[in-house]
C-alpha positions as CSV (number, residue, x, y, z in Angstrom):
1,M,-21.0,-11.0,-29.3
2,G,-24.0,-9.8,-27.4
3,K,-25.8,-10.1,-24.1
4,E,-25.6,-13.8,-24.3
5,T,-22.0,-13.5,-23.5
6,M,-22.6,-11.6,-20.3
7,P,-21.3,-13.6,-17.2
8,D,-23.9,-15.6,-15.3
9,L,-23.4,-13.6,-12.1
10,V,-24.2,-10.3,-13.7
11,R,-27.1,-11.7,-15.6
12,R,-28.7,-13.0,-12.4
13,A,-28.0,-9.7,-10.5
14,P,-31.0,-7.4,-9.9
15,K,-31.7,-4.8,-12.7
16,L,-31.1,-1.2,-12.1
17,R,-34.4,0.6,-11.4
18,E,-35.5,4.2,-12.4
19,E,-34.8,5.4,-8.8
20,D,-31.3,4.0,-9.0
21,I,-30.7,6.0,-12.2
22,R,-32.0,9.0,-10.5
23,A,-29.7,8.5,-7.5
24,I,-26.8,8.1,-9.9
25,N,-27.8,11.3,-11.6
26,G,-27.5,12.9,-8.1
27,T,-23.8,12.2,-8.0
28,F,-23.2,14.4,-11.0
29,R,-23.0,18.3,-11.2
30,S,-26.3,19.9,-11.4
31,F,-27.0,22.6,-14.0
32,L,-29.9,25.0,-14.6
33,F,-29.7,25.8,-18.3
34,R,-31.8,28.8,-19.5
35,C,-32.4,30.8,-22.6
36,R,-33.6,34.3,-21.8
37,R,-34.5,34.9,-25.4
38,T,-37.1,32.2,-25.5
39,G,-37.9,32.1,-21.8
40,E,-37.0,28.4,-21.5
41,L,-35.4,26.6,-18.5
42,W,-33.9,23.1,-18.4
43,T,-32.8,21.3,-15.2
44,S,-30.3,18.5,-15.2
45,C,-31.0,17.6,-11.6
46,C,-34.7,16.8,-11.8
47,G,-34.9,16.6,-15.6
48,R,-37.6,19.3,-16.3
49,H,-38.0,21.6,-19.3
50,E,-40.3,24.6,-18.8
51,R,-41.4,27.4,-21.1
52,L,-41.8,30.2,-18.6
53,K,-43.6,32.6,-21.0
54,E,-46.5,30.2,-21.4
55,R,-47.5,30.3,-17.8
56,D,-47.2,32.2,-14.6
57,V,-43.5,32.4,-13.4
58,T,-42.8,31.8,-9.7
59,G,-40.3,33.8,-7.7
60,A,-37.8,31.0,-7.7
61,E,-38.0,30.7,-11.5
62,Q,-37.6,34.3,-11.8
63,S,-34.5,34.3,-9.6
64,V,-32.9,31.6,-11.9
65,M,-33.6,33.8,-15.0
66,K,-31.9,36.7,-13.3
67,A,-29.0,34.8,-11.8
68,E,-25.5,35.4,-13.1
69,H,-24.1,33.1,-15.7
70,S,-21.7,30.6,-14.1
71,R,-18.5,30.3,-16.3
72,E,-16.2,27.2,-16.1
73,I,-12.9,27.3,-14.2
74,R,-10.2,28.0,-16.9
75,S,-7.0,26.7,-15.1
76,S,-5.8,25.3,-11.7
77,W,-4.8,29.0,-11.0
78,D,-8.2,30.3,-11.6
79,N,-9.7,31.2,-8.2
80,F,-13.3,31.7,-9.7
81,K,-15.8,30.1,-7.6
82,P,-19.2,29.6,-9.4
83,K,-22.3,30.9,-7.5
84,K,-25.0,28.2,-7.1
85,T,-28.7,28.8,-7.3
86,V,-31.4,26.6,-5.8
87,C,-33.5,24.7,-8.4
88,P,-37.1,25.9,-8.3
89,Y,-38.4,22.3,-8.7
90,C,-36.4,19.9,-6.5
91,G,-34.5,22.4,-4.2
92,R,-31.0,21.2,-5.1
93,E,-28.2,23.7,-5.6
94,A,-27.1,24.0,-9.2
95,E,-25.0,26.3,-11.5
96,V,-26.8,28.4,-13.9
97,K,-25.7,28.2,-17.6
98,E,-26.9,30.6,-20.2
99,L,-27.1,28.6,-23.5
100,G,-25.9,31.5,-25.6
101,R,-22.7,31.7,-23.7
102,S,-22.0,27.9,-23.1
103,G,-21.0,27.1,-26.6
104,V,-21.3,23.3,-27.6
105,R,-20.9,22.4,-24.0
106,K,-18.1,19.7,-24.5
107,N,-16.3,20.9,-21.4
108,L,-19.4,20.0,-19.3
109,R,-19.0,16.3,-20.1
110,E,-18.8,14.2,-17.0
111,W,-18.1,10.6,-15.9
112,G,-19.0,8.7,-12.8
113,R,-18.6,5.3,-11.3
114,G,-19.8,3.3,-8.4
115,I,-21.9,0.4,-7.0
116,V,-25.6,0.1,-6.5
117,L,-26.6,-1.9,-3.4
118,R,-29.6,-4.2,-3.5
119,W,-30.8,-6.8,-1.0
120,S,-32.5,-9.5,-3.0
121,R,-33.2,-13.3,-2.6
122,G,-31.2,-13.6,0.6
123,Y,-28.0,-11.9,-0.9
124,L,-26.7,-8.4,-0.7
125,W,-25.8,-7.4,-4.4
126,A,-23.4,-4.7,-5.3
127,I,-23.9,-3.8,-9.0
128,V,-20.9,-2.2,-10.6
129,Y,-21.6,0.7,-13.0
130,N,-20.0,3.3,-15.1
131,A,-22.0,6.4,-16.2
132,K,-21.5,9.5,-18.1
133,K,-23.4,12.7,-19.0
134,V,-23.1,14.9,-22.1
135,Y,-25.0,18.0,-23.0
136,L,-24.3,18.4,-26.7
137,Q,-28.0,18.4,-27.8
138,D,-30.9,20.2,-26.3
139,N,-32.6,17.0,-25.5
140,A,-29.6,15.9,-23.4
141,L,-30.0,18.9,-21.1
142,T,-32.7,17.1,-19.0
143,A,-31.7,13.5,-19.8
144,Q,-30.6,11.0,-17.2
145,P,-26.9,9.8,-17.3
146,M,-26.1,6.9,-19.5
147,V,-25.4,4.0,-17.2
148,Y,-23.5,0.7,-18.2
149,V,-23.5,-2.3,-16.0
150,D,-19.8,-3.5,-15.7
151,G,-20.1,-6.3,-13.1
152,A,-21.6,-7.4,-9.8
153,Y,-20.7,-8.7,-6.4
154,R,-22.8,-11.1,-4.4
155,F,-22.3,-11.2,-0.6
156,C,-23.8,-14.4,0.9
157,P,-24.2,-14.2,4.7
158,G,-25.1,-17.2,6.9
159,E,-23.4,-20.3,8.2
160,K,-21.2,-20.7,5.1
161,P,-20.5,-17.1,4.1
162,K,-19.2,-16.5,0.6
163,V,-18.3,-13.4,-1.6
164,E,-18.5,-13.8,-5.4
165,W,-17.6,-11.1,-8.0
166,V,-17.1,-10.5,-11.7
167,F,-16.5,-7.3,-13.4
168,R,-14.7,-5.9,-16.5
169,E,-12.0,-3.2,-16.6
170,W,-13.6,0.3,-16.8
171,W,-11.2,1.4,-19.4
172,Y,-11.6,-1.6,-21.9
173,H,-15.1,-1.1,-23.3
174,E,-16.2,1.8,-25.6
175,W,-19.2,2.8,-23.4
176,G,-21.2,0.0,-25.1
177,D,-23.8,-2.4,-23.5
178,E,-22.1,-5.6,-24.8
179,W,-19.7,-7.8,-23.2
180,D,-16.5,-9.0,-25.0
181,D,-15.2,-12.5,-25.1
182,E,-11.8,-11.3,-24.2
183,W,-11.7,-12.5,-20.6
184,D,-8.2,-11.1,-20.0
185,Y,-10.1,-7.7,-19.4
186,T,-12.5,-9.3,-16.9
187,K,-11.8,-10.0,-13.2
188,K,-13.7,-12.7,-11.5
189,G,-13.5,-14.9,-8.4
190,A,-14.9,-16.1,-5.1
191,C,-13.9,-15.9,-1.6
192,T,-14.9,-18.3,1.1
193,D,-12.0,-17.7,3.6
194,G,-12.6,-14.5,5.7
195,W,-8.9,-14.1,6.2
196,K,-8.4,-13.4,2.6
197,I,-10.9,-10.5,2.2
198,N,-8.1,-8.1,1.4
199,K,-7.4,-10.2,-1.7
200,I,-10.9,-9.4,-3.1
201,K,-10.5,-7.3,-6.2
202,N,-11.7,-3.8,-6.1
203,P,-14.1,-2.9,-9.0
204,F,-12.1,0.2,-10.0
205,H,-8.4,1.2,-10.1
206,N,-6.9,4.6,-9.4
207,C,-6.9,6.9,-12.4
208,D,-6.5,10.5,-13.4
209,K,-10.1,10.9,-14.5
210,Y,-11.8,9.4,-11.5
211,G,-9.2,9.4,-8.7
212,D,-9.4,6.3,-6.4
213,G,-13.0,6.6,-5.1
214,Y,-16.4,5.5,-6.3
215,D,-20.0,6.3,-5.3
216,V,-22.2,4.0,-3.2
217,I,-25.9,4.1,-4.3
218,N,-28.8,2.8,-2.3
219,V,-27.2,2.7,1.1
220,G,-30.8,2.1,2.4
221,E,-30.6,-1.3,1.1
222,W,-28.0,-2.0,3.8
223,E,-30.7,-1.7,6.5
224,K,-32.6,-4.6,4.9
225,S,-29.6,-7.0,5.2
226,P,-28.2,-8.9,8.2
227,F,-25.4,-6.4,8.3
228,C,-27.7,-3.6,9.3
229,W,-26.1,-3.3,12.8
230,C,-22.8,-2.4,11.3
231,E,-22.1,1.1,10.2
232,M,-22.3,1.7,6.4
233,G,-21.3,4.8,4.6
234,P,-20.2,6.1,1.1
235,W,-16.6,5.6,2.2
236,D,-16.8,1.9,2.6
237,T,-15.4,-0.5,0.1
238,V,-16.4,-3.9,-1.0
239,Q,-13.8,-5.4,1.3
240,Y,-15.7,-3.9,4.3
241,I,-18.9,-5.4,3.2
242,A,-17.1,-8.7,2.8
243,A,-15.8,-8.3,6.4
244,C,-19.5,-7.9,7.5
245,T,-20.4,-11.0,5.6
246,F,-17.9,-13.2,7.4
247,W,-18.0,-11.5,10.8
248,P,-21.2,-9.4,11.3
249,R,-21.2,-9.8,15.0
250,Q,-17.5,-9.0,15.5
251,V,-17.6,-5.9,13.2
252,E,-20.7,-4.5,15.2
253,M,-18.9,-5.2,18.5
254,L,-15.7,-3.5,17.4
255,E,-17.6,-0.4,16.1
256,K,-19.6,-0.1,19.2
257,A,-16.5,-0.3,21.2
258,G,-14.9,2.5,19.3
259,L,-12.2,0.2,17.7
260,K,-13.2,0.4,14.0
261,E,-9.4,0.7,13.3
262,L,-9.2,-3.1,13.8
263,V,-11.7,-3.6,11.1
264,D,-9.8,-1.2,8.9
265,D,-6.6,-3.2,9.6
266,L,-8.3,-6.4,8.5
267,V,-9.9,-4.9,5.5
268,D,-7.0,-2.8,4.2
269,R,-4.0,-4.9,5.2
270,G,-5.2,-8.3,6.2
271,T,-3.9,-7.8,9.7
272,K,-5.8,-9.7,12.3
273,N,-4.4,-8.1,15.5
274,A,-4.8,-11.5,17.1
275,Y,-2.9,-10.4,20.1
276,I,-5.7,-8.3,21.3
277,F,-8.8,-9.6,19.5
278,S,-10.1,-13.0,18.5
279,W,-12.3,-12.8,15.3
280,D,-13.6,-16.4,15.9
281,E,-15.2,-15.5,19.3
282,P,-18.7,-13.7,19.2
283,D,-18.6,-13.3,23.1
284,P,-17.0,-9.9,23.8
285,R,-15.1,-11.2,26.9
286,K,-13.5,-14.1,25.0
287,S,-12.9,-12.1,21.9
288,F,-11.1,-9.2,23.8
289,G,-9.5,-11.6,26.3
290,L,-10.8,-9.7,29.2
291,N,-12.8,-10.6,32.3
292,G,-16.1,-8.9,33.1
293,G,-14.6,-6.2,35.2
294,E,-11.8,-5.4,32.8
295,L,-14.2,-5.2,29.8
296,K,-16.6,-2.9,31.7
297,E,-13.6,-0.6,32.7
298,F,-12.3,-0.6,29.0
299,L,-15.7,0.3,27.6
300,T,-16.3,3.2,30.1
301,M,-12.9,4.7,28.9
302,K,-13.5,7.8,26.8
303,C,-10.4,7.4,24.7
304,R,-10.5,3.6,23.6
305,S,-8.0,2.7,21.1
306,K,-6.0,-0.4,19.8
307,D,-2.8,0.9,21.3
308,L,-4.4,1.3,24.8
309,L,-5.6,-2.3,24.6
310,T,-2.2,-3.6,23.4
311,Y,-0.3,-1.7,26.2
312,H,-2.7,-3.1,28.8
313,K,-2.3,-6.7,27.7
314,K,1.5,-6.5,27.5
315,L,1.8,-5.2,31.0
316,N,-0.7,-7.6,32.6
317,K,0.8,-10.6,30.7
318,A,4.2,-9.6,32.2
319,G,2.6,-9.9,35.7
320,L,2.4,-6.1,36.2
321,R,-1.2,-5.8,37.3
322,V,-2.4,-2.4,36.0
323,G,-5.8,-1.0,35.1
324,F,-6.9,0.9,32.0
325,D,-6.7,4.3,33.8
326,E,-3.1,3.7,34.8
327,T,-2.2,2.4,31.3
328,R,-3.8,5.5,29.7
329,M,-1.9,7.8,32.0
330,L,1.3,6.1,31.0
331,E,0.5,6.5,27.3
332,L,-0.1,10.1,27.8
333,M,3.1,10.6,29.8
334,C,5.3,9.0,27.1
335,G,3.8,10.5,24.0
336,G,5.3,8.9,20.9
337,W,7.6,6.6,23.0
338,A,4.7,4.8,24.7
339,E,5.1,1.6,22.7
340,K,8.9,1.3,23.4
341,V,8.5,2.2,27.1
342,V,5.7,-0.4,27.6
343,T,7.8,-3.1,25.9
344,R,10.8,-2.5,28.2
345,L,8.7,-2.3,31.4
346,A,7.1,-5.6,30.5
347,R,10.5,-7.1,29.5
348,Y,12.2,-6.2,32.8
349,K,9.2,-6.5,35.0
350,L,9.4,-2.8,36.2
351,P,6.0,-1.7,37.7
352,P,4.7,1.5,35.8
353,A,3.9,3.3,39.1
354,R,7.6,3.0,40.1
355,W,8.7,4.1,36.7
356,E,6.5,7.2,36.6
357,K,7.8,8.4,40.0
358,Y,11.4,7.9,38.8
359,I,10.7,9.9,35.7
360,E,9.1,12.7,37.6
361,R,12.2,12.7,39.8
362,E,14.6,12.9,36.9
363,Q,12.5,15.2,34.7
364,G,13.9,18.6,35.7
365,D,12.9,21.2,33.1
366,R,12.6,18.7,30.3
367,S,9.4,17.2,28.9
368,R,8.3,13.8,30.1
369,A,8.4,12.4,26.6
370,F,12.0,13.4,26.2
371,V,12.9,11.8,29.6
372,A,11.1,8.7,28.3
373,E,13.2,8.7,25.2
374,Q,16.4,9.1,27.2
375,W,15.5,6.2,29.5
376,V,14.7,3.8,26.5
377,D,18.1,4.5,25.0
378,Y,19.9,4.1,28.3
379,V,18.1,0.7,29.2
380,D,18.9,-0.7,25.6
381,A,22.6,0.4,26.1
382,A,22.8,-1.1,29.5
383,A,21.4,-4.4,28.0
384,V,24.2,-4.3,25.4
385,I,27.0,-3.7,27.9
386,G,25.7,-6.7,29.9
387,L,24.6,-5.0,33.2
388,D,22.3,-6.7,35.6
389,M,18.9,-5.8,34.3
390,K,17.0,-7.3,37.3
391,N,18.6,-4.7,39.5
392,P,16.4,-1.7,40.3
393,V,19.4,0.5,40.6
394,V,20.4,-0.3,37.1
395,L,17.0,0.2,35.7
396,C,16.4,3.5,37.4
397,P,19.8,5.1,37.9
398,K,20.5,8.4,39.5
399,N,21.4,11.3,37.1
400,L,19.8,9.7,34.1
401,Y,21.2,12.0,31.5
402,K,24.8,11.4,32.6
403,Q,24.3,7.6,32.7
404,H,22.6,7.8,29.2
405,D,25.7,9.5,27.7
406,E,28.2,7.2,29.3
407,K,26.4,4.0,28.6
408,T,25.3,4.7,25.1
409,E,28.9,5.7,24.1
410,I,30.1,2.3,25.5
411,A,27.3,0.4,23.8
412,E,28.0,2.0,20.4
413,K,31.6,0.8,20.5
414,I,30.5,-2.7,21.4
415,L,27.9,-2.7,18.6
416,A,30.4,-1.2,16.1
417,A,32.9,-4.1,16.8
418,K,30.1,-6.6,16.6
419,R,29.0,-5.2,13.3
420,S,32.5,-5.3,11.9
421,K,32.9,-8.9,13.1
422,D,29.5,-9.9,11.6
423,L,30.4,-8.1,8.2
424,A,33.7,-10.0,8.1
425,K,31.9,-13.3,8.5
426,K,29.3,-12.4,6.0
427,E,32.1,-11.3,3.5
428,E,33.9,-14.6,4.1
429,R,30.8,-16.8,3.5
430,R,30.0,-14.8,0.3
431,F,33.5,-15.1,-0.9
432,K,33.5,-18.9,-0.4
433,T,30.3,-19.4,-2.1
434,L,31.3,-17.4,-5.2
435,M,34.8,-18.7,-5.3
436,E,33.6,-22.3,-6.0
437,R,31.1,-21.3,-8.7
438,Y,32.8,-18.5,-10.6
439,T,36.6,-18.5,-10.1
440,Y,38.2,-19.4,-13.5
441,W,41.5,-18.8,-15.2
442,D,43.5,-19.6,-18.4
443,E,47.1,-19.2,-19.3
444,R,46.9,-15.4,-19.0
445,Y,43.7,-14.1,-17.2
446,L,41.9,-14.7,-13.9
447,I,38.2,-14.2,-13.0
448,R,37.5,-14.2,-9.3
449,P,35.1,-12.7,-6.7
450,P,36.1,-9.7,-4.5
451,L,37.3,-10.2,-1.0
452,G,34.8,-7.8,0.5
453,I,33.3,-4.4,0.5
454,K,36.6,-2.5,0.7
455,E,38.0,-4.2,-2.3
456,I,35.0,-3.4,-4.3
457,Q,35.1,0.2,-3.3
458,L,38.8,0.3,-4.2
459,E,37.9,-1.2,-7.6
460,G,35.5,1.6,-8.3
461,K,38.0,4.3,-7.2
462,R,40.7,2.9,-9.5
463,L,38.6,2.3,-12.5
464,K,36.4,5.5,-11.8
465,H,33.0,3.8,-12.3
466,C,30.0,3.1,-9.9
467,V,30.7,-0.4,-8.7
468,A,31.2,1.0,-5.1
469,G,27.5,1.5,-5.0
470,Y,27.0,-2.3,-5.5
471,A,29.1,-3.3,-2.5
472,D,26.3,-3.8,0.1
473,R,24.1,-5.5,-2.5
474,H,26.9,-7.9,-3.4
475,V,27.7,-8.9,0.2
476,N,23.9,-9.4,1.0
477,G,23.5,-11.6,-2.1
478,N,21.3,-9.3,-4.2
479,C,23.8,-9.0,-6.9
480,T,27.2,-10.7,-7.9
481,I,30.4,-8.7,-8.6
482,L,33.4,-10.3,-10.2
483,F,36.9,-9.0,-11.1
484,L,38.9,-9.8,-14.3
485,R,42.8,-9.7,-13.8
486,D,46.0,-10.2,-15.6
487,K,47.7,-13.1,-13.8
488,Q,51.1,-11.3,-14.3
489,R,49.7,-8.1,-12.7
490,P,47.1,-9.3,-10.3
491,G,46.9,-5.9,-8.5
492,V,45.9,-4.0,-11.6
493,P,42.1,-3.9,-12.2
494,L,41.1,-4.5,-15.8
495,V,37.3,-4.8,-15.9
496,T,34.4,-5.4,-13.4
497,I,31.7,-7.9,-14.1
498,E,28.1,-8.0,-12.7
499,M,26.5,-11.4,-13.1
500,K,22.9,-12.8,-12.8
501,G,23.3,-16.5,-12.6
502,D,25.4,-17.6,-15.7
503,S,24.8,-14.5,-17.6
504,I,26.7,-11.2,-17.7
505,V,24.4,-8.2,-16.7
506,Q,27.2,-5.6,-17.4
507,I,30.9,-5.5,-17.8
508,H,33.0,-2.3,-17.8
509,G,36.5,-1.1,-17.5
510,Y,38.2,2.4,-16.9
511,R,35.4,5.0,-16.8
512,N,33.0,2.6,-18.6
513,E,35.1,2.9,-21.7
514,L,34.3,6.6,-22.0
515,A,38.1,7.3,-21.8
516,S,41.1,5.4,-22.9
517,C,43.6,3.7,-20.6
518,P,46.9,1.8,-21.1
519,E,44.9,-1.5,-20.9
520,N,42.2,-0.3,-23.5
521,R,43.6,2.5,-25.6
522,G,40.9,2.1,-28.3
523,R,38.0,2.1,-25.8
524,E,36.9,-1.2,-27.2
525,S,34.0,-3.2,-25.7
526,P,35.3,-5.4,-22.9
527,R,33.1,-8.3,-24.3
528,K,35.1,-8.2,-27.5
529,L,38.5,-7.3,-26.0
530,Y,38.4,-10.1,-23.5
531,A,36.4,-12.6,-25.5
532,G,39.2,-15.2,-25.4
533,I,38.5,-15.8,-21.7
534,L,34.9,-14.7,-21.4
535,E,33.4,-17.1,-23.9
536,P,35.0,-20.4,-22.6
537,W,34.3,-19.1,-19.0
538,L,30.6,-18.7,-19.7
539,E,30.4,-22.0,-21.4
540,W,32.1,-23.5,-18.3
541,L,29.5,-21.9,-16.0
542,K,26.6,-23.1,-18.1
543,A,28.1,-26.7,-18.0
544,G,27.9,-26.5,-14.1
545,S,31.3,-25.1,-13.0
546,K,33.0,-28.4,-12.9
547,R,36.5,-28.8,-11.5
548,N,39.3,-31.4,-11.5
549,K,40.7,-32.9,-8.3
550,D,43.4,-30.2,-8.2
551,W,40.5,-27.6,-8.3
552,T,41.5,-26.5,-11.9
553,P,38.4,-25.7,-14.1
554,R,37.5,-28.8,-16.1
555,V,37.2,-27.6,-19.6
556,G,35.4,-29.8,-22.2
557,R,37.6,-31.2,-24.9
558,K,36.3,-31.1,-28.5
559,K,36.3,-34.2,-30.7
560,T,37.6,-34.0,-34.2
561,K,35.6,-35.5,-37.2
562,E,37.7,-38.7,-37.1
563,G,36.6,-39.2,-33.4
564,N,40.0,-38.3,-31.8
565,V,40.2,-36.0,-28.9
566,A,41.8,-32.7,-29.9
């Protein structure tokens, strides 16, 4: 193994320059190491080693030599805050460390990670690196960090945009400069579909040592690329750069309009927000779906947001012609209930101006947000009851609070009856499905599914185990619960079975066999105690749960050595 095993994309990536290494060094803590006895000074920020007794000492150097030694924080409860001193050579703030009090300096060891940007040959490269600094030897006090290239991204703008990447896991290598042939530890791929940019792998995972962030070096290279009109900062991820690769004009447009949240939605969650923005349209009017006057009005708003644009579109598509100022006033008036209020105004074609006057009339000494909440509940209840929702008197009744209490009480009774009916249908469908597949019996025992939730809960109460907690999951099809009964005493529970396909997940009787009972005095395992029915039942299940015409289980008959049927 050696550098010949390095992936082609990494081999073709630009090499790190000295200024890149210096920039990476700037992401680490800065120290001013000194030795008063010998009059020496070492700087980790700019890499200088000076013998102050051999030449004239400046005031800045003298202040470093007189500064207080900065000890390390001992624990999370230690409130000590180290005082920083300005480096006399580069002007960067740094902590002063007296070598005689710093020991072997193992606790100053530090790691860092990030990407280095470079515009080269028509591509924007992001070179993935890991770095560390140690101060064990004197010559390491002024040394640059040890930097290891762990991968590269290549962002290809143009008519056919593309993103390529390859990198190895940061935790795999032993801080060496060789690549391993074990590609299980290497992530690589390419993306040509902009809608899948949230699938692009991040170069680093979250860990205790690093957290979930990384540094971005050479942000100035961004200005050389076609993405220079988009905002770039150290907080941006490779997915953001990918978004600029596929939609540089659209990203720029959204950021200038104050709607960077739409870019974040696409980058972080793959959400297009197609209802309010078209990513395929470079024209602002077509992309936002607004005419010239509406777009101008929106851009003059001080508080522009995704929600404001969404509310405006909902109301106007419903035929309620409102401007952005009126939409903004409605949003402020409703507080956290704005989305629900706008949805119902659009659904029932109720003009916002009329609704606002109604709310002011019914408000009394309550807040507008509270009245909006009461109105939303009332309208939903009225729709459940079946009132005429086109009637303005129904939509805006007198004495809202009284109407709210009356209508919500009636609606809750209707919904409870509907839920009970729906549950009964669901339980019936589930029972029929499981009955065909799992029901089995022999001369003494019967295995069958439960009739519904109440029977499962009763089973758990009688056997004193936790099957009642599985009732909802059983009815919804997330698990399968079955009962084992004695045919002569069908009302007495013996054991409860949880199945996954044709296999038993768990099977337990009274108190999970932690206590004896008349049916199992020796607290024997149910698998062993009821093996006589369980084993042929499982074989029957694996054979396909076949049945005779009279619906009895079709049990396979074994042949003897002479070929006769036993």
